[in-house]
C-alpha positions, 0 to 999 in steps of 0.5 A: 159578830155582836151588834148593838143597835140604837133606836131611841124612839123607833122601837122594832115591837111598835105598832105602825101608823102613829105619829113617830111610828113608821118606816124606821120601825120596820127598817130596824126590825127587819135589819136586825132580824135578816142580820141574825139569819146571817149568824149576827147577834143583835140587841136593839136598844129603845126607850121604854114607853110603858112601865109594864115593858119587860127589860128585855123581849126576844124579837127573833131568834138571835135578836133581843130588844132592850127597853132602856129607862131614859125619861118617863116610861110612857110615850113622848114625841120624839122631838121631846127626847133630846133632854133624855139622850145622856141618861140613855147613853149612861145606860148603854155605857154601863151595859156595853161595859158588861157585855161588849159588842163588836160595833154599834149601829145607831138609827136616827140623830138622837140615838147617835148622841146616846151612842156616842155617849155610851161608846165614849172610853170603850173605843167601839166602832159606831156606824149611823143611819140617820133615816131623816135629816134635819136640814132637809126637814127645815128646808121643806117645814120651815116654821113648822119644824118642831126639831129641838134647837141645835138639831142641825149643828148636832147632825154636822157633829154626828156626821163627823164623829161616827166611824161610818154613815149608812145612807139609805139612798143617793140623794142623802149622800149629796145632803150628807157631803153638803154637812161636811161629812167625809164621802169616804166613810159613807156607804149607800145601803137601801132599805129592803122589802120583806118579799116573803110577806109582800108579793103578788101571791096571795089574797087580796081585798076584793074590788070595789065599784070604783077604781081604787088609790091607796096611800099607806101613811102616817097622818102627818101633813108632809105625807101629802094626803091633802095633795092627793085629795085635791088631785081626787077632785079631778078624778070623779070615778076613783075612791082614795083609801088612806091607811095609817094613823090611829085605829079606825075607832080613834079617827074621830078624835085625831086632829089630822083626820078631822082636818082631812075629812073637812077638806074632803067635804069642801072638795065634794069628795067626802063620799070617796074618801075612805080613812082606814086607820091603822091596819095590822101589818100582816093584812097589808099585802092584801090591802095593796094587792086589791088596789089599782094604784098606790100613791106616795105623795110626800113633800120629802122622803128619806127613803120610803118603804110603802113604794117598795112594798107596793112594787114587790105586790105587783102594784105601780106606784105614783110617787114624788120625785124626792129622796129615796123615791128617786131610787126606789121607783123608776119613772115609766118603768115601775111607776110614775114620778111627779113634782111635790105640792103638785095636785094637778100633775098627781091627778094627771098621772093617776088618771092616766094609769087609771085609765090603762090597765095594760099599762099598770099591769106591766108597770107592776110586773117590772116592780115585782122584778125590781125588788127582787134584784135590788131590795130583797132584805137578804141583799140589804142585810148582806151589803150592811154586813159587809159595811160592818166587816169593812168598819171592823177592818179598817179600825184594827188597821189603824195606827194604835197611836190614833186617838178614837173620837167619841 
């Protein structure tokens, strides 16, 4: 099987922690790699954001990353990329006409627009993963939502036009059905965790003088760092390490980092906030193993890979009960759920775990078992592969007179 993935802004080669580099990058890289281990040939098409990048780079055996020229070859915010999707789609059309894949799997809504344009006339089946839905973003961010005009209507069209939607959690299914998507063409396949890297064994960062809480997140408001800082004010013995954002040497120039440090000073917790900046992915397991609790406080979260990585390392998670957190973190079994935007409840949950080492150990051990049973990338890749096979079988079974929607 030959699969063309389209991930317009989230390159599987990107360094994590930037404004637009996070879980989707990890997901695409891991899914492509594990599909290749099953014998699938994968090409990931992503937008060129550096003129020095070669056209194609091998990510792993059986996986190539194709840098597509669409717009200026420089970093652009993902919300500025919509105007370049027609050019992206035209490049895909030429590439797929020369070397036809068996199917296309697009990631994020703008990738679907490019994929649908590229596949027009080629009758290529398209699977799509939204990763985030504009209607959810608008609901939670309101006037602060920077999405391009027309996103919500375009996502409705995408849901109707693609052949299969691969949703990452059950909450997303309800949102998609509300958009008018046909429930029969939605398959739920969760994100996965690399248990070869994230596990309870191996080195851990040494404990400090205080109990440690870790957030691993991009420095954007919706991730809820401010809520955790306000909770920290009620936990006088604890310290908060925030991993993510630009490099440590660039934090002083980052607007969100400056805002958070100012807020920490106002709350009297500046001496207990450690903004660490981006951390190399290979160092993250040691960071997680060296903490007492991981907190994921996003206002909304399409899936969320950090809870899986923490659970796989045997660390309990306090997570807002939103989106994918509801599927991954089991309340009172692998961690605790709290409402979003509720620092008081966050403080109560974090305080309860920090005060009870035996409970933390039990929740952490249950998290290791749950990730092994449900979220190992071998299983996720196998389920995705099954969805591809089902899609190809359904397409072959269609009557020849039926026109393929593009």
